[in-house]
N, C-alpha and C positions, 0 to 999 in steps of 0.2 A: 505554423512550424516550420523552420528551416529544414534542407535536403540535412546540414552537417548536425541536424539534432536528434535525427530519425534513431539513430542509434543508442542513446539514450532513452533507455524505456525495460521496463521490465515486464513482458507480456505479460496479457491475463488469461485466465480458463475458468468455465467454469466447474464449480463442484459438480461431481459426478453421481447422479440419481442413484446409482447401488448405495450407495452413503444415506443419500437422506433418506431412502425407504427402510433401509437397517436401524437407522438411527430414531427415524420416528416409531420407531417400536418399541424405543429404551425407554425404559422411566428419566428425569434428570438425576436421581438418586444413583444410577448406575455410570452416568458420564455422556447421555443422550449428548449429540452433537447437532442438533437443530430445534428450531424453536417449534415445531406442529407434532400433533398425534399421528398416525397413520393415516386416519379417516380424515382431519381435515389436509395431510398431503395430498391424499388422491381426489379431495377437492378444487386442490390447487391445481393441480394437473390437467382436470375437467375444464376449469377456468380454461388455461392456457390452449386446449382443445381447442374450444370454441372460437377462439379468440385468432386461433391460427390463420381459420377460411378469411380475415380482414386487413392481411397484412398490405403494406401501400403500395403503389406501384414504384417506390425507390429502390425496394428491398425485391421488386420482379427477377430472379437470374442470378441473385445471390445464394452459393452454400451458406445456411444456418444451421445444419444438421451436425453441427458440431457447437451449436451456442453462439448466441451475438456475441463471445469474445471474441472468436475469430475476425468477425467484422471488423472490429473497430483494432484488430491487429496489424491490419493491414495500413502499409505502406501512405496508399494514399487517401485511406479517410483519415486515418491520424493529420494530414497535411488538411483536408479539409475545416471548411469554416461551418459551425453549427451550434448556432445560439442557447440552446438549452441540453447539448450533451457534446462528447466526444474530447472531454477538456481533459488535458494533457500534462500534469503539475502533479509537483511531488504534494505531499502530506502537510510538511514543513512550510513550503512556500502557499497553499492554500490556508492556511491556519493562519499564517500573518496576515494576508489579507481579511480573514475572519477577525484577526485581532482589531486590525485599521475601522471593519466598522463597527466593533463592539465598543470604539472608541473615539465615535462621534464622525470619523469617516479618516480619520488621519493616525498614525504610528512614527514614534521617532522623529518628525518634524517632517514625515512626507505625507504630503493630501491623497488621499483617492478617490475622496470624492464630498465635494464643496456642502458643508450646511442645508443651503438648499436639498438639494438631489440627494441630502440623507436622511431628512425630514420623510420627503415625499418617496423615499424607499419600503418605509417603515408606520408610513397610512393607512389609514381606515380597511385595517383585514375583517373580512368576507368572509360567512359562515357557508361553506360547499363540503363537498364530495369527491372521492378518486374514483367512486362508483365500482370497485372492485368487493365491495363488502356491504350497504349503507345500512347495513345493521347491526357493523359493528363501530363501535364509537373511535375506533383507530383511523377509520377510513374516511373521519373528518376530515379537515383542511380550512383555515383561517389565512387565504391567501390576500397578502396588501396590496394598493394600487401599484407597488412597485414591483411586485412578483415574486416578492419571496415568503413564505409563510412563517405565521406567527402560532410558534404551540403557546396555549396559556398557561398562566402560571398564577393556577387555582387549580385545584383538586377535583372540584365539583366541576369544572367547566366541562360541557360538553365536551365529548372526543377528546378530550385533553392527553397529550403520549408524557405521563407524567413522570417519565425519566427524561425527556426533553422540554420540560418547563418551563416557558421565558429564554428559551432562546428563537433565534429567526434564520430562516433559510429554510436549504431542500437535500433533497438523497438523489442520491446517483444510483443508474442500473447497476445488482450484482451487493450492495451494502456500501455504496461508498456515500459520505456524507459531508456537507458542507454549511457549518450552523454557525451563532456567536451567538452569544448571550450578554444580553447588557447589562444587567444586575451586577453581576461579578466581571464584566469586561475578559470575557474569554474567547477567543476565537477556536473553531474546535476545527479540524477536519481527519473526514479517516477514508484510505484510497488501499482497500484491500488487493491483492492479484488474485486471490481465490472466489471465486463471483459464489456469490448466493441467492444465483438469480430468482429461487420459488416464494423469496422473503419481500413484499411488497412493502413494508415497513422497514429495514434495515436494523431489525431489532440488536444486532450483536453491536454497532455502532452507537446506537441510544446507551446500551449499559454504560461504553463506555464515558458516554456525556454526561451520565448520570454520578459515577466516580470523579469524573473531573470535578465538576459543584460540591461535590463531598470535601475537595482538598481544599478548593477555592474555601469553604465557607469554616472551614479547621486551620486555616491559612489568617481569614481573616478574624477568626475568634483571637487569636494566639494574641495579631496585632492588637483588638481592642483590649484585651487584656493585658498588655504589656504597655500600654498607652494608659490606661487607668490604674498601674500598680505604679507610674512614672505621678 
């Protein structure tokens, strides 16, 4: 990121813990704003407590008491190049790249990735796990040899995220999503500024992805119906 681009940025902040625990006590029918119960939330934060002692040397001396969002708001961090984190982009721009991936590596006459590279990117998905909750099917991963995750497009696949079935890509800290759907030729991106750091599976974005697929199916059905009528 160039110096003149630093001002074009919306700061990110973690969702507040009092909100999380208060809403974990509410049922969905009363407007709960979180995906976990109170006991599940306690378990998650206990896991965070255990992980705190394993922070790597790169974070030594860095004040993360206000959350990791404060770190990513720093100009020095945003100007740094990190291969698997620290992306600075709009949802529209990221979704455009996803749309190119969903269309064989090209979009609007612009080639982002060649055919050989595109095929390698999606090749040989291998079962694995995140390690957060091995007994939870949502913890399962299917990373390809190109380093993106495949979300199996079948309800009986172990670990299948049904909201993301048929998508490729991955997730970001705090809720962000960068994925694409090959069947429906969809590029999807979600880049929130309020970070739900407690959710390891970015479920809010998953529900948006599910709704986008529903919309795509409706359009496809209408197009198919129009063609049949002709």
